[in-house]
N, C-alpha and C positions, 0 to 999 in steps of 0.2 A: 504494500500500500504506500501511497505517496502522502506525506504529511506537509502541511503548510503552517508555519509558525507566524503569528501576528504579534509583533513586539509593541510594547508600550501599554498593554492592556492592564497591567497590574495597578498602575497609578490611576487609570480611569476607573477600574473596578472599585477602588477605595472610595472614590467620589460618588459613585453611582449606588453603592450598597445602601446608602441612606434611603434611597427611593425604591429598593427591592428590584433593581434593574437586572441583576444577573439572571433571574428566571426569564425575563423578556428576551434577553440576548440568547439564552440557552434555547428557548423555543424557536427563535428566528434561525439560529445556526442549525438546529436539528432539521427544520423545514428545508433549508437550503441544501444541506447534505443529502437529504432524501431526494431532492430534485436532481442533484448531480448524479446520484446513483441511478435514478430512473433513466436519465439521458445517456449515461455511460453504458447502461445495460443494452440500450437500443443501438449504440454505436459499436459495441464490442462484437467481434466476429463470431459467428456460429453459436455454439452452446456456452461459450464463455460469458455471454450476457446474462445467463441464468444464475451465475455465481456472484454477480456484483452486489455489494451490500454497503450500507452506511452503518458505522459503529460509533457509539459514544465512547470516546477514550479520554474523557475529562478526568482530571485528578487535582485534588486540592482546589486552588483558586483558578485553575486553568480550564476554560471551556474549549473542548477540542472534539472534532469528529473526523473519522477516517473513512474514506471511500475507496473501495477497491475490491479485490478478489483474493481469496486464499489459494486459488488455483495458480500454481507456478507458471503456467503458460501465459497468464496475463502479463507478467513482467517481460517475458520474451517477445510477445507480440508488441507491447508498448514501446520497448527500447530496441528491439531487434537482437540479432545474434550475428556471429561471424558469417553464417550462411544465409540468413534471412534479414532483409532490411526492416527497419522499424515501421510499424503500422499503428501509430498512436491512436488510442480510443478513449483514454481517460483525460489526459492533459488538455486536449483541445476542448473537451466539454467543460472542464473547469475554467479555462481561460475565457470561453464564450459566456459563461454565467457570472464571471467575476464582477462586472459592473452591476448586475442585478443583486448579487450578494451584498455588495457595498451599500447599494440603495436600500435594500431591505433592513440592514442593520441601522442605517441612518433613520429610516422611517420608524423603526421600533424605538429608538432612543428619543426621537422628537415626540412621538405619541406618549411615551412615558413621562416626559417632562411637561407636557401640556395638561396631563391629568392633575387635578388637585391632590395634595399630599394625603388627604383623607381616603382617597381611593386606592392608594398604593399599598 
């Protein structure tokens, strides 16, 4: 699986915990990871698409989701081998969705800040 690390979230997390925003961010990140998994499953060749999944790999204060497959063939198809050229199926899906992911996270934060504190 390929992991993407977003830096600077620890300081933001401390500021946002007063408004219970980690759950809103977790829900948004989960929704986006599941969308990437669905799109990657469609883009993966053959039966490989049936093995694509999104997993919550959060730990401590870190919100993290992994999307990929446990099938070793997924790596070889994505990155290629000495005898087979790369045929990326996961990375292009992630890159295409990245603007939507960023916007969804922004929208989630804005909506949380617009709610009165009593609703949080």
